[in-house]
N, C-alpha and C positions, 0 to 999 in steps of 0.2 A: 504494500500500500504506500509506504513512504517513497518508494521508487517512482510510482505514478505521480505523486505530488511534486517531486523533484523534476520529473520530465515535463509536467505541465508548466511549472515555473520557467523552465528553460525555453519552452516554446513561446511563452508570453514575452520573455526577455528578448528573444531573437526577433520576434515581430516588432517590438518597440525599437530595437536597435536598427532594424531595416527601415522602419518608418522615419526615424530621425536622420539616418544616413541619406535616405531619399529626399527628405526635406532640405537638408544642407545643400545638396547638389541640384535641387529643383527638378527632380525626375517627374515625368508624367506618371500616371497610374500604370500604364503599360510598360514604361521603362523600369518601374519598380518591380514589376512581375518578371521582366527579362533579367534584371540585375539579380533578383533572388535566385532564379534558375542558374545563372552563371556562377554565382559564388557558393551555392549550397548543393549543387549536384555536379556530377562528372559527365552529364549528358552531352552528347554532341550537339552542334548547332542545329542539325536536321531534327534531332529528337526533341529539342526545345521548341522548335518551330511547330512540330506536330502537336506537342503537348499544349501549346498556347493557341493552336488553330490559326496560325498565320503562315504566309509563304516564307520560304528561306530568305528571299530578298528583303521582305518587310522586316524580318527579324534582324538581318544584317544592318538595316538602316537604324533600328533602335539601338543596336550595339554600338554603331558609329556615334550616335548621339550621346550615349553613355560615356564612351571613351573621350569624346570632346568635352563634355561637362566635367569629367573627373580629371582630365589631363593625363590619363594613362593610355597605353597603346596595346594592351594585351589582357587576356583573362587573368593571367598570373598577377599582372599589375593591379587589377581590380581586387583580387584576393588579398594582396599585400596591403592595399589601402584600407580595405574593409576590416582587416584583422589587426590594425594598428592599435 
């Protein structure tokens, strides 16, 4: 039971952390969804596009906007920035 409570708190903290990060960089709602997939999964770009029901090209535009807003140039850069 204690493990469930700990996991629930972790989920809430992660959602709040993502919300604050998205707010700092002025992400749109969709960019926040894309960012969440990029930093919290190891899914390929194609898999993320399918999960979010967008074309690969549309997803790539969102990723480009995220890179521009954050000043990084790769998924690894996003992870490093997010995990500071």
